[in-house]
C-alpha positions in Angstrom: -87.2 -2.4 94.9 -88.6 -1.9 91.6 -86.4 -2.8 87.9 -86.9 1.3 87.1 -85.4 2.0 90.5 -82.7 -0.1 90.6 -81.5 0.5 87.1 -81.6 4.7 88.8 -78.8 3.9 91.3 -77.4 1.8 88.8 -76.5 4.0 86.2 -76.0 6.5 89.8 -73.0 4.0 90.2 -71.8 3.9 87.5 -71.6 7.7 86.9 -69.7 7.7 89.8 -67.3 5.1 88.5 -66.5 7.4 86.0 -66.1 10.9 88.1 -63.5 8.9 90.3 -61.3 7.4 87.0 -61.6 11.2 85.9 -60.1 12.7 89.4 -57.4 10.3 90.3 -56.6 11.3 86.3 -56.5 14.6 87.3 -54.7 13.7 90.8 -52.3 11.5 88.9 -51.0 14.3 86.5 -50.6 17.2 89.4 -49.2 14.9 92.1 -47.0 12.6 89.8 -46.4 8.8 91.5 -43.0 7.7 90.9 -41.6 4.4 91.7 -37.8 4.3 92.0 -37.1 2.8 89.0 -38.4 6.2 87.3 -42.5 4.6 86.5 -44.9 6.8 86.7 -48.2 5.2 88.2 -52.0 5.6 88.3 -55.1 4.0 90.2 -57.5 5.1 87.2 -58.1 1.7 86.2 -59.5 1.0 90.1 -62.8 2.1 89.8 -63.4 0.0 86.5 -62.7 -3.0 88.3 -64.6 -2.7 91.9 -67.1 -1.8 89.3 -66.2 -5.3 87.9 -66.2 -6.9 90.9 -69.6 -5.6 92.2 -72.2 -5.1 89.2 -70.1 -7.7 87.1 -69.5 -7.0 83.0 -71.9 -5.0 81.8 -71.5 -2.0 84.5 -67.7 -2.4 83.7 -67.8 -2.0 80.0 -70.1 1.3 80.4 -67.7 2.6 83.6 -64.3 1.9 80.8 -66.6 2.9 78.0 -66.8 6.6 80.2 -62.9 6.8 81.6 -61.7 6.6 77.8 -64.5 9.9 77.4 -63.5 11.6 80.7 -59.8 10.9 80.3 -60.0 12.3 76.5 -62.1 15.4 77.6 -59.0 15.7 80.6 -56.1 15.5 78.3 -57.3 15.8 74.5 -54.0 16.9 73.0 -52.4 13.2 74.0 -55.5 11.1 72.6 -53.0 7.7 72.7 -52.6 8.2 76.6 -56.1 7.6 77.5 -57.0 5.3 74.2 -54.0 3.0 76.3 -55.5 3.2 78.9 -58.6 1.9 77.8 -56.9 -1.1 75.6 -54.4 -1.4 79.4 -57.6 -1.2 81.2 -59.9 -4.0 79.3 -58.5 -7.2 79.2 -57.7 -6.6 82.8 -62.0 -7.8 84.0 -62.5 -9.4 80.0 -60.1 -12.6 81.0 -61.8 -12.5 84.6 -65.5 -12.7 83.4 -64.2 -15.2 81.2 -63.2 -17.4 84.7 -66.1 -16.4 85.8 -68.3 -17.4 83.1 -66.6 -20.7 83.1 -66.8 -20.9 86.6 -70.7 -20.4 87.0 -70.2 -17.5 89.7 -70.4 -14.1 89.6 -67.9 -12.2 89.9 -68.5 -11.2 93.8 -69.0 -14.2 95.0 -66.1 -16.0 92.7 -63.3 -13.6 93.4 -63.6 -12.8 97.3 -61.1 -15.8 97.2 -57.8 -15.1 96.9 -56.7 -17.6 95.3 -59.3 -17.3 92.0 -58.5 -13.6 92.4 -54.6 -14.3 91.9 -55.4 -16.2 88.8 -57.9 -13.7 87.9 -54.6 -11.2 88.1 -52.6 -13.5 86.2 -55.5 -14.2 83.7 -56.1 -10.4 83.2 -52.2 -9.3 83.0 -52.0 -12.1 80.4 -54.5 -11.2 78.2 -53.0 -7.0 79.0 -49.6 -7.8 77.8 -50.8 -9.8 74.2 -52.4 -6.7 73.6 -50.0 -3.9 74.7 -47.3 -4.8 73.5 -47.9 -5.1 70.0 -50.2 -2.2 70.5 -47.1 0.0 71.7 -44.9 -1.0 68.6 -46.7 -1.0 66.0 -49.0 2.2 66.9 -48.6 4.4 70.2 -45.4 4.7 70.5 -44.6 5.4 67.4 -47.6 8.0 66.8 -46.1 9.8 70.2 -42.5 10.3 69.4 -42.9 9.9 65.5 -40.4 7.7 64.6 -41.1 4.1 63.1 -40.5 0.4 64.9 -37.5 -0.1 63.7 -36.1 3.0 64.6 -37.4 3.0 68.0 -36.1 0.2 69.4 -32.6 1.9 68.6 -33.1 4.3 71.5 -31.0 3.5 74.8 -33.6 3.0 77.2 -34.3 -0.2 75.4 -31.1 -1.3 75.3 -31.3 -1.6 70.7 -33.2 -4.8 70.9 -36.6 -5.8 70.1 -36.6 -8.1 73.1 -35.6 -4.9 75.3 -38.5 -2.8 74.5 -40.5 -6.3 74.8 -39.7 -6.5 79.1 -39.8 -2.1 79.0 -43.0 -2.4 78.0 -44.4 -5.9 79.5 -42.1 -4.6 83.6 -43.7 -1.1 83.4 -47.2 -3.7 82.7 -47.3 -6.1 84.8 -46.4 -3.9 87.3 -49.6 -1.5 87.3 -51.7 -4.1 86.7 -50.8 -6.0 90.1 -51.8 -2.4 92.1 -54.3 -2.3 89.4 -56.2 -5.9 90.6 -54.3 -5.5 94.0 -55.8 -2.4 95.0 -59.4 -2.4 93.3 -59.9 -6.1 95.1 -58.2 -4.3 99.2 -61.2 -2.8 98.1 -63.8 -4.2 96.9 -63.8 -7.1 99.5 -61.2 -5.8 102.4 -62.7 -2.6 102.9 -66.2 -4.3 102.1 -67.3 -2.2 98.9 -69.5 -5.1 97.2 -70.9 -5.7 99.5 -72.3 -2.5 100.2 -72.6 -1.2 97.1 -74.6 -4.5 96.2 -76.7 -3.2 98.8 -77.4 -0.1 97.5 -77.8 -0.5 94.1 -80.5 -4.4 94.7 -81.7 -3.7 97.7 -85.7 -3.9 98.1 -85.5 -1.6 101.3 
């Protein structure tokens, strides 16, 4: 296959993943999925991570940026939501991308291993927490609630302490991060989407 045709197919795959993220956000709004303790979970980042596993870092970044734009168009009033989803999703593939680079193995080969996928999930979630906890404390929650950080930690839901706030944010993001990696890895490698997508984009036939 010519390089031009391969790029065209890659662009088509990226566009499809962005559209899937937008569709999953729409479905999440229409039919919210809540776990017993009240947290709402979604699968918006799953297409981004599948793109990473199958086509690598550059494609994942493009899908993630497209996801940000799509989410903003879907919910323009709540601009904080799309930005925070973008910032929470980036670490989930940036940390594995660093691991992939250090190992000298592409994502579609390295993370086929459940062991490396688990390590990738741990690294991604750790980096995610390092980003989202301060962003929620200093920016997102204060803007959303119109309160200062000192006022926010006094709310009953956070137990009146900074540690309570950190645990609240961390627990939700750990849960969502596990879902993001677990679902995307299963679809990518167990269902075989990675192989199908790579054959579609790279095939010379």
